[in-house]
C-alpha positions in Angstrom: 0.0 0.0 0.0 1.1 3.6 -0.7 -0.1 6.7 1.0 0.0 10.4 0.0 -1.0 13.3 2.2 -2.9 16.0 0.3 -2.9 19.3 2.2 -5.4 21.0 -0.1 -7.2 20.9 -3.5 -4.0 22.0 -5.3 -2.1 19.0 -4.1 -5.1 16.8 -5.0 -5.0 18.1 -8.5 -1.2 17.6 -8.6 -1.8 14.0 -7.7 -4.2 13.7 -10.7 -1.3 14.8 -12.9 1.0 12.2 -11.4 -1.6 9.5 -12.1 -2.1 10.7 -15.6 1.6 10.3 -16.4 1.4 6.6 -15.2 -1.9 5.7 -16.9 -1.9 3.1 -19.8 -4.7 1.6 -21.9 -6.5 -1.1 -19.9 -5.9 0.5 -16.5 -8.7 0.9 -14.0 -8.5 3.4 -11.2 -11.2 3.0 -8.6 -11.8 6.2 -6.6 -13.4 5.6 -3.2 -14.3 8.1 -0.6 -17.2 10.0 1.1 -19.0 12.9 -0.6 -16.6 15.8 -0.7 -13.5 13.7 -0.3 -12.0 15.0 -3.5 -12.7 12.2 -6.0 -14.1 14.5 -8.7 -11.2 16.9 -8.2 -8.7 14.1 -8.6 -10.5 12.7 -11.7 -10.9 16.1 -13.3 -7.2 16.9 -12.9 -6.2 13.6 -14.3 -8.4 14.0 -17.4 -7.2 17.5 -18.0 -3.5 16.4 -17.8 -4.2 13.7 -20.3 -5.8 16.2 -22.6 -3.1 18.8 -21.9 -6.0 21.3 -21.5 -6.3 23.0 -18.1 -9.6 24.5 -19.1 -11.3 21.3 -20.4 -14.9 21.0 -19.2 -15.1 17.8 -17.2 -18.6 17.5 -15.8 -19.5 15.0 -13.2 -21.0 11.8 -14.7 -23.4 11.4 -11.8 -26.4 11.5 -14.1 -24.9 10.2 -17.4 -23.1 7.4 -15.5 -20.1 7.6 -17.9 -18.3 10.4 -19.8 -15.6 9.6 -22.4 -12.7 11.7 -23.4 -10.6 11.4 -26.5 -7.3 12.3 -24.8 -3.7 11.0 -25.4 -4.9 7.8 -23.8 -8.7 7.6 -24.2 -10.2 7.7 -20.7 -13.7 6.8 -19.6 -15.0 8.4 -16.3 -17.7 6.2 -14.6 -19.9 7.2 -11.7 -21.7 4.1 -10.4 -23.6 5.9 -7.5 -26.9 5.5 -9.3 -26.4 1.9 -10.4 -29.3 -0.3 -9.2 -27.3 -3.5 -9.5 -23.6 -4.3 -10.2 -24.5 -6.2 -13.3 -25.6 -2.9 -15.0 -21.9 -2.1 -15.5 -22.0 -4.3 -18.5 -24.7 -2.2 -20.1 -22.5 0.9 -19.7 -19.9 -0.7 -22.1 -17.3 -1.1 -19.4 -15.3 -3.9 -21.2 -15.4 -2.0 -24.5 -14.1 1.1 -22.7 -11.1 -0.8 -21.4 -10.4 -2.2 -24.8 -10.1 1.4 -26.1 -8.4 3.1 -23.1 -8.4 3.5 -19.3 -11.2 3.9 -16.8 -11.8 6.0 -13.7 -14.5 4.6 -11.5 -16.2 6.6 -8.7 -18.2 4.6 -6.2 -16.5 1.3 -7.2 -18.1 -0.5 -4.3 -21.3 -0.6 -6.2 -19.7 -2.7 -9.0 -18.7 -5.5 -6.5 -16.7 -8.2 -8.3 -17.3 -6.8 -11.8 -14.1 -4.8 -11.8 -10.8 -6.4 -13.0 -8.5 -7.9 -10.4 -5.8 -5.5 -11.7 -7.9 -2.5 -10.5 -6.0 0.0 -8.5 -8.0 1.3 -5.5 -7.4 4.9 -4.5 -9.2 5.7 -1.3 -9.5 9.3 -0.2 -10.2 9.9 3.5 -10.3 13.1 5.6 -7.1 13.9 7.5 -7.4 17.1 9.5 -7.9 19.9 7.1 -6.6 17.8 4.2 -7.0 14.4 2.7 -5.0 11.1 2.8 -4.9 9.1 -0.4 -4.3 5.4 0.0 -3.3 3.3 -3.0 -3.7 -0.5 -3.0 -3.3 -3.0 -5.8 -0.6 -5.0 -7.5 0.9 -5.6 -10.9 2.3 -3.2 -13.6 -0.2 -0.4 -13.1 0.5 -0.2 -9.4 4.2 -0.2 -10.1 3.8 2.6 -12.6 1.9 4.7 -10.2 4.5 4.1 -7.4 7.2 5.2 -9.9 5.3 8.3 -10.9 4.9 9.3 -7.3 8.6 8.8 -6.8 9.2 11.1 -9.8 7.2 13.8 -8.0 9.4 13.3 -4.9 12.5 13.6 -7.1 11.1 16.9 -8.5 10.5 18.1 -4.9 14.1 17.4 -4.0 15.2 19.3 -7.1 13.1 22.4 -6.2 10.5 21.6 -8.9 7.9 19.9 -6.6 5.1 22.2 -7.8 5.9 21.8 -11.5 3.2 20.9 -14.0 3.9 17.5 -15.7 3.0 16.8 -19.2 3.8 13.8 -21.4 6.5 14.6 -23.9 7.6 11.4 -25.7 8.1 7.7 -25.3 10.2 5.4 -27.4 10.4 1.7 -28.2 12.1 1.1 -24.8 10.8 1.5 -21.3 12.2 5.1 -21.2 9.8 8.0 -21.2 10.1 11.8 -21.1 7.9 14.6 -19.7 7.9 18.3 -20.0 7.8 19.9 -16.5 7.2 23.6 -16.1 6.9 26.3 -13.4 6.1 30.0 -13.8 9.2 31.9 -14.7 12.0 29.4 -15.6 12.2 27.7 -18.9 10.6 24.3 -19.1 12.7 21.3 -18.4 12.6 17.6 -19.4 12.0 14.9 -16.8 13.6 11.6 -18.0 12.3 8.4 -16.6 14.8 5.6 -17.3 14.1 2.5 -15.2 16.9 -0.1 -14.9 16.8 -2.4 -17.9 15.2 -5.8 -17.4 17.6 -8.2 -19.0 15.3 -11.0 -19.9 16.0 -14.7 -20.3 19.3 -16.1 -21.7 19.3 -16.4 -25.5 22.9 -17.4 -26.3 25.8 -18.7 -24.4 23.9 -18.2 -21.2 23.5 -14.5 -21.7 20.4 -12.4 -22.3 20.1 -10.4 -25.6 20.6 -7.0 -24.0 23.9 -8.1 -22.4 25.3 -9.5 -25.8 24.1 -6.4 -27.7 25.5 -4.1 -24.9 22.3 -2.2 -24.3 22.7 0.3 -21.5 21.4 -1.2 -18.2 21.0 2.1 -16.2 20.7 5.8 -16.6 24.4 6.2 -15.5 25.4 5.5 -19.1 23.4 8.5 -20.2 25.0 10.7 -17.6 28.5 9.7 -18.4 28.1 10.0 -22.2 26.2 13.3 -21.8 29.1 14.8 -19.9 31.7 13.5 -22.4 29.8 14.8 -25.4 29.3 18.2 -23.8 33.1 18.4 -23.1 33.7 17.4 -26.7 31.7 20.3 -28.2 28.4 18.5 -28.8 25.1 20.2 -27.8 23.4 17.8 -25.4 21.0 18.3 -22.5 22.5 19.8 -19.4 21.7 17.7 -16.3 20.2 19.9 -13.5 19.3 17.1 -11.1 19.8 13.3 -11.0 18.9 10.2 -9.1 20.9 7.5 -10.9 19.7 4.8 -8.5 16.1 5.3 -9.5 16.8 6.4 -13.0 15.5 10.0 -12.9 17.1 13.0 -14.5 16.0 16.6 -14.8 17.4 17.9 -18.1 17.7 21.0 -20.2 15.0 21.3 -22.9 16.9 21.7 -26.1 14.0 23.0 -28.1 10.8 22.0 -29.8 11.6 22.1 -33.5 12.1 18.7 -35.0 14.9 17.8 -37.3 12.5 17.3 -40.3 10.5 19.8 -42.4 7.0 20.9 -41.6 5.5 17.9 -43.5 7.9 15.4 -41.9 10.2 15.4 -45.0 14.0 15.3 -44.9 15.7 18.6 -45.3 18.9 18.1 -47.1 20.7 21.0 -45.5 19.9 19.7 -42.0 21.1 16.2 -42.8 24.3 17.7 -44.2 24.8 19.7 -41.0 24.3 16.5 -38.9 26.8 14.7 -41.1 29.4 17.5 -40.5 28.8 17.2 -36.8 29.6 13.5 -37.0 32.7 14.3 -39.0 33.8 16.6 -36.2 33.1 14.0 -33.6 34.9 11.3 -35.5 38.0 13.5 -35.7 38.3 13.4 -31.9 39.6 10.7 -29.6 37.0 9.5 -27.1 37.7 7.5 -24.0 36.0 4.2 -23.4 35.9 5.0 -19.6 33.7 8.0 -18.8 32.9 9.5 -15.4 29.3 9.2 -14.1 30.0 11.3 -11.0 31.1 10.7 -7.4 34.1 8.7 -8.5 32.2 6.1 -10.5 32.7 5.4 -14.2 30.8 4.0 -17.2 32.8 1.7 -19.4 31.6 2.2 -23.0 31.3 -1.3 -24.5 32.7 -2.3 -27.9 30.5 -3.0 -30.8 32.0 -6.4 -31.1 31.3 -9.3 -33.4 28.8 -10.9 -31.0 26.8 -7.7 -30.8 26.8 -7.2 -34.5 25.7 -10.8 -35.2 22.9 -11.0 -32.6 21.5 -7.7 -33.9 21.5 -9.0 -37.4 19.9 -12.2 -36.2 16.7 -10.3 -35.4 15.9 -10.6 -39.1 15.9 -14.4 -39.0 14.3 -14.5 -35.5 11.4 -12.2 -36.4 11.2 -11.0 -40.0 11.7 -14.4 -41.7 8.9 -16.1 -39.7 6.6 -13.2 -40.4 7.1 -13.4 -44.2 7.3 -17.2 -44.5 4.8 -18.3 -41.9 7.4 -20.6 -40.2 10.6 -20.3 -38.2 13.9 -19.9 -40.1 15.4 -23.3 -40.9 18.8 -24.4 -39.5 20.2 -24.3 -43.0 19.1 -20.7 -43.6 20.5 -19.6 -40.2 23.8 -21.3 -41.0 24.1 -19.7 -44.4 23.1 -16.3 -42.9 25.8 -16.5 -40.3 28.4 -17.7 -42.9 27.7 -14.7 -45.1 27.5 -12.2 -42.3 30.8 -13.3 -40.8 32.5 -13.0 -44.1 31.2 -9.4 -44.4 32.2 -8.5 -40.9 35.7 -9.9 -41.5 36.1 -6.9 -43.8 35.8 -4.4 -40.9 39.2 -5.4 -39.6 41.5 -2.4 -39.4 38.7 0.1 -40.1 38.2 3.3 -38.0 36.5 2.8 -34.7 35.2 5.7 -32.5 32.4 6.7 -30.2 29.2 5.4 -31.9 26.0 6.9 -30.7 24.0 4.0 -32.2 20.7 5.8 -33.0 21.9 9.0 -34.7 18.8 9.8 -36.7 15.9 12.3 -36.9 14.0 11.3 -33.7 17.1 12.0 -31.6 18.1 15.4 -33.2 16.7 18.8 -32.4 17.0 21.5 -34.9 17.9 25.0 -33.5 18.0 27.2 -36.5 18.6 30.4 -34.5 22.1 29.1 -33.6 25.2 28.7 -35.6 27.6 25.9 -36.4 27.3 22.5 -34.7 25.2 24.2 -32.0 22.3 24.1 -34.4 22.0 20.4 -33.6 20.8 19.3 -30.2 21.5 15.6 -29.6 19.5 13.3 -27.3 19.0 9.6 -26.6 22.6 8.3 -26.7 22.8 6.1 -23.6 23.4 2.9 -25.7 26.6 4.4 -27.3 29.4 1.9 -28.1 32.9 2.1 -29.4 32.4 0.9 -33.0 32.9 1.7 -36.7 32.5 5.4 -37.5 30.5 4.4 -40.5 27.7 3.1 -38.4 26.3 6.5 -37.3 26.6 7.9 -40.8 24.5 5.0 -42.1 22.0 5.6 -39.3 21.7 9.2 -40.4 21.8 8.9 -44.2 19.3 5.9 -44.2 17.0 7.3 -41.5 14.7 4.5 -40.5 11.7 6.8 -39.9 12.1 9.0 -43.0 12.1 8.3 -46.7 15.6 9.3 -47.7 15.8 9.5 -51.5 19.1 8.2 -53.0 19.9 11.8 -53.8 19.5 13.0 -50.2 21.4 10.0 -48.9 24.3 10.8 -51.3 24.3 14.5 -50.3 24.4 13.5 -46.6 27.2 11.1 -47.3 29.1 13.6 -49.5 28.9 16.2 -46.7 30.5 13.8 -44.2 33.2 12.7 -46.6 34.0 16.3 -47.6 34.3 17.4 -43.9 36.6 14.5 -43.2 38.9 15.3 -46.1 39.0 18.9 -45.1 40.1 17.9 -41.6 43.1 15.8 -42.8 43.9 12.4 -44.3 40.8 10.3 -44.8 40.6 6.7 -46.3 37.4 7.3 -48.3 37.2 4.0 -50.1 37.7 2.0 -46.9 35.0 4.1 -45.2 32.5 3.6 -48.0 32.9 -0.1 -47.8 32.4 0.0 -44.0 29.4 2.3 -44.6 27.7 -0.4 -46.8 28.4 -3.1 -44.3 27.0 -1.2 -41.4 24.0 0.0 -43.3 23.2 -3.6 -44.3 23.7 -4.7 -40.7 21.6 -1.9 -39.2 18.7 -2.3 -41.7 18.6 -6.1 -41.3 18.3 -5.5 -37.5 15.6 -2.9 -38.0 13.5 -5.2 -40.2 13.5 -7.7 -37.2 12.9 -5.0 -34.6 9.9 -3.5 -36.3 8.2 -6.9 -36.7 9.0 -7.8 -33.1 7.4 -4.5 -32.0 4.2 -5.6 -33.7 4.2 -9.3 -32.8 5.6 -9.2 -29.3 4.7 -5.7 -28.1 1.5 -5.0 -29.9 2.8 -1.9 -31.8 1.6 -2.5 -35.4 2.3 1.1 -36.5 6.0 0.2 -37.0 5.2 -2.1 -39.9 4.5 0.8 -42.2 8.2 1.5 -42.3 9.2 -2.0 -43.7 9.1 -1.1 -47.4 11.5 1.8 -46.7 13.9 -0.4 -44.7 13.9 -3.1 -47.5 14.8 -0.3 -50.0 17.7 0.8 -47.8 18.9 -2.7 -47.5 18.9 -3.2 -51.2 21.0 0.0 -51.6 23.5 -1.1 -49.0 23.9 -4.6 -50.5 24.6 -3.1 -53.9 28.2 -2.4 -52.8 30.6 -4.9 -54.6 32.1 -6.0 -51.3 28.7 -7.4 -50.2 28.0 -9.5 -53.4 27.8 -12.8 -51.4 25.5 -11.4 -48.8 23.3 -9.8 -51.6 23.0 -13.1 -53.4 22.0 -14.9 -50.2 19.3 -12.3 -49.4 18.0 -12.5 -53.0 18.0 -16.3 -53.0 15.9 -16.5 -49.9 13.5 -13.7 -50.8 14.6 -11.4 -48.1 14.5 -8.3 -50.3 11.1 -8.9 -51.9 8.2 -6.6 -51.1 5.9 -8.4 -48.6 2.6 -7.5 -47.0 2.5 -8.5 -43.4 
């Protein structure tokens, strides 16, 4: 059980914001308390936070029994006070509401056993001049609420306890970001980065994340952020941190995305990002970076095992999706043979700090600034020491944006020109590594996007598959990858498929 003391209506409303940040589709919050205990105040604040509209009209559903709101997560506000029997909850479309979003239920005691076992009970009781909120329940929803309350405590310690919280962005991982604001200072970003759950062993007794060297805690972000800032890269300043819990209060680098108004690639911006990479790749980066208080983050290598297990996502997820059956042992053996031959060609190539996801979702455009400062870089905690060509491939074949061959070439040319201008540069060697890394990355992404749909219930990633196949065909056109290209063609891995 959790408890929260609410001194007044303002704190009750603030709790509503905290709950809104934790809410997910399928959640049920049961609000229990006497008349005047603050149930409606809490529900109203939660709905307004989800809508990001402080003035949204949120009437009590006492007479309508249910009010629905098309917010970031659709939410359905039930008031069961006038129910004559618990069975009537079915007539209100309760199950359909949960299939579409989340539910807030006032007077839940009138529904008896009709509410899901995963329901979170929030009881509001009088406590002197204020209220005491008691939370009881179990499972992921309860854990999310507990974490959101801990985030409010973190803000309190940072001097931002009264800040308004609004959802900013989430990604394919468990990380999420909020915009927090107070009257006066510029808004800041609240980063929620829970410790990575490693999962079951998949190879040699190790989980996937360990083999692929995925960052396990927010300390990696802190260390790399500090190193990048010292190296002349515009990254978020860290104002407050709780590395144990995975909370950071960060500078808000800006609101303008890296793309054009219609979501299209802007060649000049991609060229500027390529030039930033060229600057970074001309520097020497340590593989041991300080996280603070005498601790260090050791930046892992992008080694053969990591490259192969990432590429294997194609045979693990994409092949079964297009063929209807798991990849055969023969296909896997041939796939590994061709990939190992391609990766052998990386020997002696330039290795450097590799941010791993250097593409449009992680770049902020700041057109009012000059030089490299026009580019704000975020989401780099999974950085490795790997081929410099990898991040260039990530940028020039942006997985979320249709990069025409012309814009890809202009991006690549901008990088190559900047490297030549800085000194000796082995262009042919780099271009071969670029093709290998582009093929590896896009093979991985084909598997990841299918996995997001099949395992995680996120079908909207499938729309990107035709683009990724096109990128893969471009990468495999390099003469050094003839064997791999023939293998992909022989097994239909480059064909257009509808999933």
